[in-house]
N, C-alpha and C positions, 0 to 999 in steps of 0.2 A: 552803600556801605552794607545796608542791612540784607540787600540781595547776595552780596559777596560773602556775608557771614554766613547765611543761610546755605549757601552752595558748597561752603567749606565744612559746614556741619553735616550735610548729607554725604560729602566724600567720606568724613571720618566714620559715619553710621555703615556705610557700604564696604568700607575696609574691615570693620569689627565683623560684620556678616561673613565677609570671605575668610577672616582668621578662624571663625567659628566653624565654617564649612571645613576648612582645611583640617582643623583639630579633629572633627568628626570622622573626616577620611582616614587620617592617621590612626584613630583609635579602632575602626573596623577594619580589620585585616581580611584579606581574601579566604575563602574556606579552604581548609586543607583536607583532602582526601588521602587516607593512608594507602589505599589499594583501589582496585576497581570494584565497586560495591556489588554489581551485577554479577560478576564471575565468582564472588565468594558468597553469594547468597544461597541459603537452603531452598528447598522445593516450595515451602510454604511462603517464603519471602518473594519467590519468583512468581507465584500465582496471585498473590495480592499486592505486588509492586511495593512491599514496605521498605526495600533496599534503597528507594528513591527518596524516603520520607526525610532524611536530613536536609534535602535540597529544598523541599517546601517549607521546613522549619526556618531555614536560612532565609527564604524569601519573605515569610512572614516578619522576622527580626529585622529586615532591612527595609521592610515597609513601614514599619514603626519609626525608623530613624530617617525617613524620606529618601531611601535609597532603592536600588534595583539590583537584581541578579546581573552579575557580570560574567565575561567568559571563564574568569578563573574559577567562579563558585559552581560551575556545572560538573557533574560526575565526569569523570575520565572515560573516555570512549573504550569500549571492548576491543580486544584484538580482532574478533571475527567481524566487526563491523569497519575496520580499517581498509581503506580502499588498496593498499599495499598488498594486504592478505587476500582480498577478493580477487584481485588480479592475477594473483600468483595461482590460486585454486583454478580459476578459469583458464589460464595459460596451459597448466599442467594438464588438465581434463581435455583440452583442445588438442594437444599435442600427442596424447596418449590413446585418442580414440582409434579405433580399429574397426573400420567398415564390414559390416556383416551382410551387404546386399548381395542377392545371389539371383540368377537367372531361373526360368522356369525349369531348365533342363538340370539345375543343381550346381552348375558351375558358377564361379565368381564372375561378375561382371569386369571387363577390361576397362581401363582408363582410356583417354583420349590420346591421341598421337604426341602431344606435347606433354603428357603426364599430369595433367591438371584434373582435378575431380569434378564431377558433374554437379549441377545445381543441387540435386537431391542429396548426394553425399555430403555437399556443404550444408545444406540445411539440418541433416541428421547430426552431424558433427557439432554444429552450434547448439541444438537443443541438448544434445548430451552434456555439452560443456556448461551450459547454463544450469541445468538441472544438478550437475556435481558440484557446483559451488554451494548449495544449500540442500542438498538431498535430505539429510538426516532432520533438518528442520521442516521440510515439507512434511516428511512422514509423521514427525511428532504431532504437527498441526492438524494432520488427517485423523489422527486418533481422539485429538480434543473435538475435532468438529463431529466426529461419530457420536463422542459421548454427548455433546451438545445436542445433537439431533434425537438421540435416544431420550433425553431428558423432555425435549419438547412433546414427545408422544405421552408423557406421564401427566400433564396437565388436564387434558380434557377426560382422561381416565380417572384421576384423583377427583376433579370436579363433579364428575358423573357419580362416583362413589358418595361425595359429601351431600349431593343433592339428593340422592336415594336415601341416605341417613336422615335427613331433615324431614323428609316425606315420611318415614317410617316412625319418627317421633311424634309428628302431628296427627299421624293417623292411629297412634296407639300400638303400634306393633313392637315397637321398642319401649320399656318401661324401666322404672328404678329397680325392679326385682331382677332384672338381666344382670349379668357379670359386668363388671367394671369395664372390662375390654369391648363389650358390646354397647353399653349404654354411653360410654365416653368415646365411642369410635370417631364420631366428627371432630374432637379435638386432636386425637393423634393423627388423623388424617390432614387436617390443617397444619399441622406441625411438620408432617412429611411433605406437604406441598411447600411450605416455606424453606425447608432444607434443600429440595430440588430447585427452586428458583435461585437459592443462593449458589448452588454449585453450577447451575447453567451460567449464571453470571461471571464465575471465576473461569469456567472453561471457554466461554465466548471470547473474554479479554485475552486469555492465553492464546487461542487460535488466532485472533486478528494481529496480536503482537507479532507473533511469529511469521505470519504471512507478510505483514509490512515490512518486516525486516527482511524476508527473502526477496520481496519486490525490489526494495532499495538495492539490495546486493546485485541483483541482475541487471538493474539499471546503470549501476557503477561498473559492472563488468562489460556490458555493451559499449557505453560511452567511451571507457577507458580503451577497450581494444579498437574501436572505430579510430580514436585519436591517435593511437600508436600505428595503426595501419596506415593513416593519412600522412604520417611523417615519412614513411618508407616506400611511398608510392614513386613508381618510375616517372620520367618526364613525360612520356607519352600518356600514361595513365592519368596523371595529375591534370592534363589538358583536356581529358575527356571528362572527368569528373569536376563537377563545379563545386564551389564551397556551400552554396545552398543545399546540395544533396548531402554533403558531410554534415552540416548542421542539423538537418532533418533527421538523419539517422542517429545522431547523438541525443535529439530532444525529443522529437516527435515518436519516432519508432521505439525508442526506448522507453518512453512514457507509456506506450501502448502495451509493451511487455510488463511494464510495472503494474498497470491497471489489470492486466489479465491476471496476474498472479494473484490478486486478491480475491479472484472468483475461480481459482482453479479446482479447488475441491467441489464446487458446485456442480461440476459435470456429472460426478457420481452422488453428490448428497441430494441433488434436486431428484432424481429418480427415486433414491431411498426415502425421502420425505414423501413423496407422492404415493408410494406403495403403503408407507406406514399410515398415513392420513386416511387413504381410501379403505384400509382395513378396519380402523377405528370407526369410520363413519358407515361402512357396511355393517358392523357390529351394532350401533347405535340406530341408524336410520333405515337399513335394509337396500332393496334394490333402487331406490331414488337416488343414491349417491353415484351411480353408473352415469347420470346426467353429466355430473360435473366431469366424470373422466372422459366421456366423449368428448366435452367441450376442449379439454387439454389436448386429446389427441388430435383434433382437427385443428387446433391452433398451432400446433408444431411446424407443418409446412408453410403455414401463412408467415409466421415469424422468421422461417427459415429464407422465404424470398424477401422479406423486408431487410434481413441482415445482409442478403446478397447485394441488394440495391445500394445500401449503405456503405458497404465496402467498395463497390465499383465507384461510387461518387467519391469516396475518399481517395481511391487511386488517382482519380482525375483531378482532384483537388491538390493533391502532393506535387504535382507538375508544375502548377501554377504557383505554389508556395516556393519551389526550387527557384524559379525564375525571379521572383519578388526578392528573395533573400539574397539571391546574387546580385540583382541591381542595387540593393540598399548598401551591400558590402562595397561595391565598386563605388558608390556614392561616397561613403565614409572615407575610403582610401584615398579617393581624389577630390576631396573636399575643397582644397586650395585652387585647383583648376576649375571646379564648378564655380566658385565664388568670383574668380577672375574673369570668366566669360560670362557669367550671369546665366547660368544654366539650369537654376533652381526650378523653374516652372515647367519646362520640358521634361525634366527628371521627375519630378513630382507628379506629372501627368502619366508618365509611363509606369511608374509604381502604383498609382490609382487604377491603371488599367488591370495590372496583374492582380491586384488586391479585389477588384470587382469580379473578376473571373473565378478567383479562389473563393469569395463568398458567394458567387452564383451556384458553385457546386455543393 
């Protein structure tokens, strides 16, 4: 009887806890967003991301009550980030592209007999369509990257001025008899350095935010276009194209484009930073800075060969990845037959062979 009474008491306590939890859930209503905060935010709010502050305040409030953010609490997605909008931009740019390729004599190249475009024309059309989906954001991000790189050059210059000021103060060149702008030069130089660091942080976050958004949009455009194309394939083409190839295009290749977009502006910014830093080093150190420049120049062809090898191995690896994904998909689709005939081990060995060849590359 004592055990029975104890279990009943425990059940009553558990019911009370569930009732309290239900009351808490009922009292805490989902967060209501009046509009899309990012679209209506001003420039300062977009640079400092204060438009997302209500979501963080909501998370802190829920944490005190033992709850977490739910899907309804997140800020509404902007129109430019919706897949429907990205797909429409990509499709419009793809259909409106006009090839401008010409022969050496100046005449336009003729298409093949069946009217199909050459692989070079298709590549140009694809690049044009991808860039058109987020062209303005790429340009704005490039402006932020340029400002950020210019601010990077100010750090060694300002530090050199500050060290020179300290040396002049210690040597007695600068005394209290000098004007305030000269005597307190180290203070306003330090303040200027702090301002430059703050602006650099804002421009860097703004750059990566926009380039990350561009990379997501390009991946979305590629994945959705490949998916739509796979649904419209003819029977003959669908037999030649495996499911593994389609999955690789939607995931692996699209992810490569996404990662490349994050480093797009490095193509010109890298040369700009090398030139700027070499100029600063030449001013401060003199001719010894040329040693570093020569090392960079000689390293470029070595890195080019390494990159070429990596791409060759990657292309070879993708073939084995296609076969592995194809075999895995066939296994999942025919899992009942595999279980019925006990084909698990030979199928597993076949997949392991493709996986070992894939890892070998």
